[in-house]
PLY file of the C-alpha trace (Angstrom):
ply
format ascii 1.0
element vertex 186
property float x
property float y
property float z
element edge 185
property int vertex1
property int vertex2
end_header
-0.13 0.10 -0.29
1.17 3.51 -1.08
-1.07 5.79 0.65
0.94 8.85 -0.27
0.48 8.10 -3.71
-3.30 6.83 -3.55
-2.44 3.51 -5.24
-2.41 -0.32 -3.72
-0.99 -3.08 -5.45
-3.52 -5.69 -5.87
-1.75 -8.42 -7.85
1.96 -8.30 -8.69
3.37 -11.29 -10.46
6.96 -11.97 -11.27
6.50 -14.41 -14.14
3.44 -16.28 -13.10
1.96 -17.58 -10.00
-0.84 -20.30 -10.49
-2.70 -19.27 -7.36
-6.32 -18.15 -8.00
-6.35 -18.76 -11.76
-8.97 -21.22 -13.37
-5.92 -22.92 -15.22
-3.05 -23.62 -12.67
-0.43 -24.32 -15.33
2.93 -22.41 -15.30
6.09 -23.27 -16.96
9.54 -22.34 -16.33
10.62 -21.25 -20.11
14.27 -20.19 -19.46
15.31 -16.80 -19.73
12.03 -15.52 -20.03
11.10 -16.78 -16.69
7.66 -18.59 -15.38
4.62 -18.34 -17.53
1.00 -19.01 -17.50
0.82 -21.85 -20.04
1.92 -22.53 -22.86
-1.45 -23.76 -23.85
-2.57 -24.98 -27.26
-6.22 -25.11 -28.56
-7.44 -27.39 -25.80
-6.92 -24.32 -23.33
-8.23 -21.00 -24.98
-9.74 -19.22 -21.66
-7.98 -18.57 -18.46
-9.57 -16.22 -16.03
-9.17 -14.96 -12.40
-11.27 -12.76 -9.77
-9.43 -10.41 -7.87
-10.88 -8.47 -4.81
-11.15 -4.85 -4.86
-10.94 -2.93 -2.08
-13.50 -0.16 -0.87
-13.09 3.31 -2.33
-10.86 2.43 -5.25
-12.04 4.01 -8.62
-9.83 2.57 -11.38
-7.00 0.23 -11.88
-3.92 -0.19 -13.83
-3.46 -3.53 -15.31
-0.22 -4.81 -16.86
0.79 -8.11 -18.55
3.06 -9.91 -21.18
1.09 -11.91 -23.81
3.64 -14.61 -25.47
2.87 -16.30 -29.18
4.90 -19.25 -29.84
5.95 -20.91 -32.90
3.48 -21.23 -36.19
0.87 -18.64 -34.99
-0.62 -17.20 -37.99
-2.90 -14.44 -37.50
-5.20 -15.79 -34.78
-6.02 -12.84 -32.27
-5.40 -12.88 -28.59
-7.65 -10.36 -26.41
-8.25 -9.67 -22.77
-11.52 -8.65 -21.07
-11.74 -6.87 -18.01
-15.16 -7.34 -16.28
-16.64 -8.45 -19.56
-15.28 -5.40 -21.75
-12.65 -5.83 -24.05
-9.75 -4.18 -23.31
-6.94 -5.36 -25.83
-6.96 -7.42 -29.01
-4.20 -8.40 -31.18
-3.48 -10.53 -34.04
-0.21 -12.54 -33.80
2.15 -11.54 -36.16
5.80 -12.83 -35.03
7.38 -10.40 -34.99
5.56 -7.17 -36.12
2.25 -5.35 -35.00
3.00 -4.67 -31.47
4.98 -7.96 -31.16
8.75 -8.02 -30.53
11.07 -11.32 -30.77
11.16 -13.09 -27.71
14.49 -15.07 -26.26
16.06 -17.73 -28.35
15.86 -20.08 -25.32
11.77 -20.16 -24.96
10.81 -23.66 -25.76
9.13 -24.07 -29.39
7.00 -26.85 -29.41
7.20 -27.40 -33.24
10.38 -25.53 -34.44
12.49 -26.36 -31.41
14.78 -24.12 -29.59
16.69 -21.01 -31.71
13.64 -21.16 -34.20
13.12 -17.36 -33.33
9.23 -17.68 -33.41
8.49 -16.44 -29.98
7.17 -13.04 -29.53
5.97 -11.02 -26.50
3.69 -8.07 -26.28
3.83 -6.06 -23.10
0.41 -4.26 -22.28
-1.03 -1.69 -19.68
-4.56 -0.45 -19.72
-6.26 1.86 -17.47
-9.77 0.32 -16.22
-12.53 1.42 -14.16
-12.79 -1.05 -11.32
-14.82 -1.64 -7.72
-15.70 -4.59 -5.39
-14.01 -7.35 -7.51
-12.31 -7.34 -10.89
-12.39 -10.36 -13.44
-9.43 -10.75 -15.77
-9.99 -13.17 -18.87
-7.39 -14.08 -21.21
-8.04 -15.70 -24.59
-6.66 -16.90 -27.65
-8.54 -17.82 -30.96
-5.54 -20.20 -31.32
-6.55 -23.21 -33.74
-3.86 -25.62 -33.47
-2.27 -28.25 -30.63
0.12 -26.90 -28.01
2.86 -29.35 -29.99
2.67 -26.83 -32.85
1.91 -23.35 -31.47
1.18 -21.80 -28.29
-0.11 -18.89 -26.32
1.05 -17.85 -22.81
1.10 -14.75 -20.75
2.99 -13.42 -17.53
3.78 -10.58 -15.41
0.59 -9.64 -14.27
0.32 -6.62 -12.37
-2.84 -4.99 -10.96
-2.42 -1.41 -9.29
-5.59 0.01 -7.93
-6.15 4.11 -7.74
-8.19 5.94 -5.24
-8.68 8.94 -7.40
-6.62 11.91 -7.72
-6.74 15.33 -5.92
-5.27 18.59 -7.47
-3.07 20.47 -5.18
-1.93 22.83 -7.62
-2.95 23.89 -11.06
-0.79 26.30 -12.87
-0.87 26.26 -16.46
-0.73 27.85 -19.78
-4.51 28.92 -19.53
-4.42 29.78 -16.02
-1.13 31.26 -15.71
1.25 31.78 -12.61
-0.88 32.42 -9.31
1.00 34.42 -6.70
-1.06 32.75 -3.52
0.93 30.55 -1.35
4.26 31.45 -2.75
7.16 33.06 -0.90
7.68 35.45 -3.74
4.45 36.48 -4.93
5.90 38.62 -8.10
3.62 37.19 -11.41
4.08 39.09 -14.74
1.41 39.23 -17.55
3.79 38.26 -20.63
0 1
1 2
2 3
3 4
4 5
5 6
6 7
7 8
8 9
9 10
10 11
11 12
12 13
13 14
14 15
15 16
16 17
17 18
18 19
19 20
20 21
21 22
22 23
23 24
24 25
25 26
26 27
27 28
28 29
29 30
30 31
31 32
32 33
33 34
34 35
35 36
36 37
37 38
38 39
39 40
40 41
41 42
42 43
43 44
44 45
45 46
46 47
47 48
48 49
49 50
50 51
51 52
52 53
53 54
54 55
55 56
56 57
57 58
58 59
59 60
60 61
61 62
62 63
63 64
64 65
65 66
66 67
67 68
68 69
69 70
70 71
71 72
72 73
73 74
74 75
75 76
76 77
77 78
78 79
79 80
80 81
81 82
82 83
83 84
84 85
85 86
86 87
87 88
88 89
89 90
90 91
91 92
92 93
93 94
94 95
95 96
96 97
97 98
98 99
99 100
100 101
101 102
102 103
103 104
104 105
105 106
106 107
107 108
108 109
109 110
110 111
111 112
112 113
113 114
114 115
115 116
116 117
117 118
118 119
119 120
120 121
121 122
122 123
123 124
124 125
125 126
126 127
127 128
128 129
129 130
130 131
131 132
132 133
133 134
134 135
135 136
136 137
137 138
138 139
139 140
140 141
141 142
142 143
143 144
144 145
145 146
146 147
147 148
148 149
149 150
150 151
151 152
152 153
153 154
154 155
155 156
156 157
157 158
158 159
159 160
160 161
161 162
162 163
163 164
164 165
165 166
166 167
167 168
168 169
169 170
170 171
171 172
172 173
173 174
174 175
175 176
176 177
177 178
178 179
179 180
180 181
181 182
182 183
183 184
184 185
């Protein structure tokens, strides 16, 4: 809890933590750490409910999505409380997908095939009471041919912002409260 900043960390996964997720498969994938998955078309949905403390008005949600091996344009997406907050067709690499580490296991192409990509995502959403995070992939082949995964999920709750001082181009300088009250119309 960081009350001076009005933010509370609700989830902070370094890699992946199976606790609380609808699918508890996590895998050590080398230098990329631990991920949820990898999954094939036998697992296309993974969800988790996160309790949200009273007074929270918004949440910042971060994660890393992974696309493994012969992904060919299928869409991965995330919903929070039933609202789609991110959606991306897999083009590895390209269109938001960055090349992953060469030691990440590739089920079809093998290590050093360079067909692993990741996409780091940050979204800001309204939240209160409870948050449901839903990861989904339209992957259409088995894990021995291609895969999807996610990791590094972080949820930070915000209690709103209070403006303590507002000087800007529109309002200009305000003399009140400063030790030197000289202001000039320029």
